[in-house]
C-alpha positions as CSV (number, residue, x, y, z in Angstrom):
1,M,-16.4,-22.2,-3.6
2,P,-18.7,-19.3,-2.6
3,V,-16.0,-16.6,-2.7
4,R,-16.0,-15.0,-6.2
5,T,-12.9,-12.8,-6.2
6,L,-10.5,-10.6,-4.2
7,S,-11.9,-7.1,-4.3
8,H,-9.5,-4.7,-2.6
9,F,-7.3,-3.8,0.3
10,G,-8.2,-0.7,2.4
11,I,-5.7,1.9,3.6
12,C,-6.8,4.6,6.1
13,V,-5.2,7.9,5.0
14,A,-5.0,11.4,6.7
15,D,-4.7,13.4,3.5
16,P,-6.3,11.8,0.4
17,K,-4.6,14.2,-2.1
18,R,-1.2,13.4,-0.7
19,S,-1.9,9.7,-0.8
20,I,-3.4,9.8,-4.3
21,H,-0.2,11.6,-5.4
22,F,2.0,8.8,-3.8
23,Y,0.1,5.8,-5.2
24,R,-0.8,7.3,-8.6
25,D,2.1,9.5,-9.5
26,L,4.9,7.7,-7.9
27,L,3.9,4.0,-7.9
28,G,1.8,4.0,-11.1
29,F,-1.7,3.1,-9.8
30,E,-4.6,4.4,-11.8
31,L,-7.7,6.1,-10.3
32,V,-10.7,3.8,-10.7
33,S,-13.6,5.3,-8.7
34,H,-14.6,7.2,-5.6
35,L,-17.5,7.4,-3.3
36,Q,-18.8,9.2,-0.2
37,V,-20.4,7.3,2.6
38,D,-22.4,8.8,5.5
39,D,-25.4,6.6,5.9
40,P,-26.5,4.8,9.1
41,A,-26.1,1.3,7.7
42,S,-22.4,2.0,6.7
43,A,-21.8,3.6,10.1
44,K,-23.0,0.3,11.6
45,L,-20.9,-1.8,9.3
46,I,-17.7,0.2,10.0
47,G,-18.5,0.7,13.6
48,L,-18.0,4.5,13.6
49,D,-20.8,6.9,14.3
50,P,-21.0,9.7,13.2
51,L,-19.5,8.6,9.9
52,E,-18.4,10.7,6.9
53,L,-16.1,8.7,4.7
54,H,-14.5,9.7,1.4
55,S,-13.2,6.6,-0.4
56,T,-10.9,6.5,-3.5
57,F,-10.2,3.2,-5.4
58,L,-6.9,2.8,-7.4
59,E,-5.7,-0.2,-9.3
60,R,-2.5,-1.6,-10.7
61,D,-1.6,-5.0,-12.2
62,G,-5.1,-6.3,-11.2
63,A,-4.7,-5.3,-7.5
64,R,-7.1,-2.7,-6.1
65,I,-6.6,-0.5,-3.1
66,E,-9.1,1.7,-1.4
67,L,-7.8,4.9,0.3
68,L,-10.2,5.6,3.2
69,H,-10.4,9.2,4.4
70,Y,-12.5,9.5,7.5
71,V,-13.7,13.1,7.6
72,S,-15.7,12.2,10.7
73,P,-14.8,11.0,13.2
74,G,-11.2,11.5,11.8
75,H,-8.3,9.1,11.8
76,E,-6.2,7.6,14.6
77,P,-2.5,7.9,14.0
78,D,-0.3,4.8,14.5
79,E,3.4,4.3,15.2
80,V,5.4,5.2,12.1
81,P,6.8,3.0,10.8
82,R,4.3,0.4,12.1
83,P,6.2,-2.6,13.6
84,M,6.3,-5.5,11.2
85,N,5.3,-8.0,13.9
86,R,2.1,-6.1,14.7
87,Q,-0.8,-8.4,13.9
88,G,-2.7,-7.7,10.7
89,L,-1.5,-6.5,7.3
90,T,2.1,-5.4,7.5
91,H,3.1,-4.2,4.0
92,M,2.5,-4.1,0.3
93,A,5.3,-5.3,-2.0
94,M,6.1,-4.2,-5.6
95,R,8.7,-5.6,-8.0
96,V,10.8,-2.9,-9.7
97,D,13.4,-2.9,-12.5
98,D,15.9,-0.4,-11.2
99,L,15.7,0.1,-7.5
100,T,18.5,2.7,-7.2
101,S,16.9,5.0,-9.9
102,L,13.5,4.6,-8.3
103,L,14.8,5.6,-4.9
104,V,16.4,8.7,-6.3
105,E,13.0,9.7,-7.7
106,L,11.1,8.8,-4.5
107,Q,13.6,10.7,-2.4
108,A,13.3,13.8,-4.6
109,A,9.5,13.5,-4.1
110,G,10.0,13.5,-0.3
111,V,9.2,9.8,0.3
112,E,10.7,8.4,3.5
113,I,13.1,5.6,2.6
114,L,14.0,3.2,5.4
115,E,17.7,3.0,4.4
116,E,18.5,0.7,7.3
117,S,16.2,-1.9,5.8
118,R,18.0,-2.1,2.5
119,I,19.6,-5.5,1.7
120,Q,21.3,-6.9,-1.3
121,N,21.6,-10.6,-1.7
122,P,24.1,-11.7,-4.4
123,A,22.8,-15.3,-4.2
124,F,19.4,-14.1,-5.5
125,Q,20.7,-11.0,-7.4
126,S,18.3,-9.0,-5.3
127,D,18.1,-5.5,-3.9
128,V,15.2,-4.8,-1.5
129,V,14.2,-1.9,0.7
130,Y,11.1,-0.5,2.5
131,V,9.7,2.9,1.9
132,L,6.8,4.5,3.7
133,D,3.6,5.9,2.1
134,P,2.5,9.3,3.5
135,D,0.7,7.6,6.4
136,G,3.5,5.2,7.4
137,V,2.4,2.1,5.5
138,R,5.4,0.0,4.5
139,I,6.0,-0.5,0.8
140,E,8.6,-3.2,0.0
141,L,10.4,-2.5,-3.3
142,I,12.0,-5.6,-4.7
143,Q,14.5,-5.7,-7.6
144,L,14.9,-9.4,-8.5
145,P,15.5,-11.0,-11.9
146,G,12.9,-13.3,-13.4
147,D,9.2,-13.3,-13.9
148,P,7.7,-10.6,-11.6
149,T,4.3,-12.3,-11.6
150,Q,5.8,-15.4,-10.0
151,A,5.7,-15.8,-6.2
152,V,9.0,-15.6,-4.4
153,G,10.1,-18.8,-2.6
154,Q,9.6,-22.5,-3.2
155,P,6.2,-23.7,-4.5
156,F,4.0,-25.9,-2.3
157,D,3.9,-29.6,-3.3
158,G,0.4,-30.8,-3.9
């Protein structure tokens, strides 16, 4: 197969310091690298001209995200929270050990918690809720017993 590896997911942000604080300090991602892009080839690739992009890569559990801050031409705000049935990426999910304690910490930090989305399912011993990152990206927090590296649901046969 010619594809070597999954590299990263990109998230457009309005305020990189605020987003780095959220992902690093509240969700435990680690800063990996940063770069500034303003060349004509990148402007052509991205489809934005003029282009001045400040990019920050963070990583956790082998997953890497890129926070994209468009100094020029700026960013276009979206509905917050973004509807789950809008085509494209809808959310990021993280397994947690103690959802209630984490929500207290996130709320104290000013994170928007979508309380109406919180569900508890005794059959699965689960507790799940969505919170919003500083730019309205949904983050699903899942408290569920068992191996957190295993996919939820039934495995495919064959």
